[in-house]
C-alpha positions in Angstrom: -1.4 1.2 -38.7 -3.2 2.6 -35.7 -2.0 -0.4 -33.7 1.5 0.8 -34.7 0.8 4.1 -33.3 -1.0 2.7 -30.4 2.0 0.7 -29.6 4.3 3.4 -30.0 2.2 5.8 -27.8 1.7 3.0 -24.8 5.8 1.8 -24.9 6.6 5.6 -25.0 4.4 6.4 -21.7 5.8 3.2 -20.0 9.7 4.3 -20.6 8.7 8.0 -19.6 7.2 6.3 -16.1 10.1 4.4 -15.6 12.2 7.9 -16.2 9.9 9.0 -13.7 10.2 6.7 -11.1 13.6 6.2 -11.3 14.0 9.9 -11.2 12.1 10.4 -8.1 13.3 7.1 -6.2 17.2 7.4 -7.2 17.9 9.8 -4.0 16.4 7.6 -1.9 18.6 4.3 -2.8 20.8 4.0 -0.3 22.6 0.8 -2.4 25.1 1.9 -4.2 25.1 -1.0 -7.0 21.3 -0.6 -7.3 21.6 3.2 -8.3 24.4 2.4 -10.6 22.1 0.2 -12.2 18.8 2.5 -12.1 20.9 5.1 -13.6 21.6 2.8 -16.6 18.0 1.9 -16.7 17.2 5.4 -17.2 19.7 5.6 -20.0 18.1 2.3 -21.6 14.6 4.0 -21.4 15.9 7.2 -22.6 17.1 5.3 -25.9 13.8 3.4 -25.9 12.1 6.8 -26.5 14.5 8.4 -28.6 13.6 5.0 -31.1 10.0 6.0 -30.8 10.3 9.4 -31.3 12.5 8.4 -34.9 10.3 5.9 -36.2 7.0 8.0 -34.8 6.6 10.2 -37.8 6.2 7.2 -40.3 2.9 6.6 -38.6 1.7 9.8 -37.3 2.2 13.8 -38.0 1.7 14.1 -34.4 4.4 13.3 -31.0 4.1 10.2 -29.1 2.2 10.3 -26.1 4.0 10.6 -23.0 3.3 10.5 -19.1 1.0 13.4 -18.2 1.3 15.8 -15.4 -1.1 14.0 -13.6 0.5 10.6 -13.7 3.7 12.1 -13.1 2.2 13.6 -10.0 0.8 10.5 -9.0 4.1 8.7 -9.3 6.1 11.0 -7.0 3.3 11.0 -4.5 2.7 7.4 -4.6 6.8 6.9 -4.1 6.7 9.5 -1.3 3.8 7.8 0.3 5.3 4.0 0.2 8.9 4.8 0.9 7.6 7.3 3.9 7.8 4.9 6.6 9.7 2.4 5.0 13.1 3.3 2.3 15.1 0.5 2.7 16.2 -1.2 -0.7 13.6 -4.2 0.2 11.4 -1.7 -0.1 12.3 0.1 -3.0 13.2 -3.0 -4.9 9.6 -3.9 -4.5 7.8 -0.7 -5.6 10.4 -1.0 -8.9 9.0 -4.4 -9.2 5.6 -3.6 -9.5 6.4 -0.6 -11.8 8.3 -3.1 -14.2 5.6 -6.0 -13.8 3.0 -3.3 -15.4 5.3 -2.6 -18.3 6.1 -6.3 -18.9 2.2 -6.9 -19.0 1.5 -4.0 -21.1 4.5 -4.9 -23.4 3.3 -8.6 -23.8 0.0 -7.8 -24.7 1.0 -5.6 -27.4 3.5 -8.0 -28.9 0.7 -11.0 -28.4 -1.8 -9.1 -30.8 1.1 -9.3 -33.8 -0.7 -6.8 -36.0 2.4 -4.3 -35.7 5.1 -3.6 -37.9 8.4 -5.5 -37.9 10.2 -2.3 -36.5 7.6 -1.1 -34.1 7.7 -4.8 -32.7 11.4 -4.9 -32.3 11.1 -1.5 -29.9 8.4 -3.0 -27.8 10.4 -6.6 -27.5 13.2 -4.4 -26.6 10.9 -2.8 -23.7 10.2 -5.7 -22.4 13.5 -7.4 -22.4 14.9 -4.7 -20.6 11.7 -4.7 -18.1 12.4 -8.7 -17.6 16.1 -7.8 -16.9 15.2 -5.1 -14.6 12.7 -7.5 -12.6 15.7 -10.4 -12.2 18.0 -7.9 -10.9 15.3 -6.2 -8.6 14.4 -9.6 -7.5 17.7 -9.7 -6.1 17.5 -6.5 -3.6 13.9 -8.0 -1.9 
């Protein structure tokens, strides 16, 4: 049971971090196609978060873990510092790639444990697939 909670918490935090990163970086994106893609990605993260919030009560009376204020601040600060001297589309794609790569690694670790319920596995798989698709898109902007 706790594996399910841990999996949902980790994916919820990943989705929240993705939403935060998009929120913080969107005004720096000059390429309209990339901006549009990121806005759609944001909606996908929201959907994953909603799916987690719907299933979470089955495993825990609490709410799923999200990113802390400190993590949000660190994400914002990292984006600001890394784009201070270079806010090119290539640099932004590089930062986004680093983020989705962390999401893929965490998601794959969870899936490889194989000790989670099918519905939880579906949510994690959906998250990983989304991240992998984003990775392919972001590579084109390097």
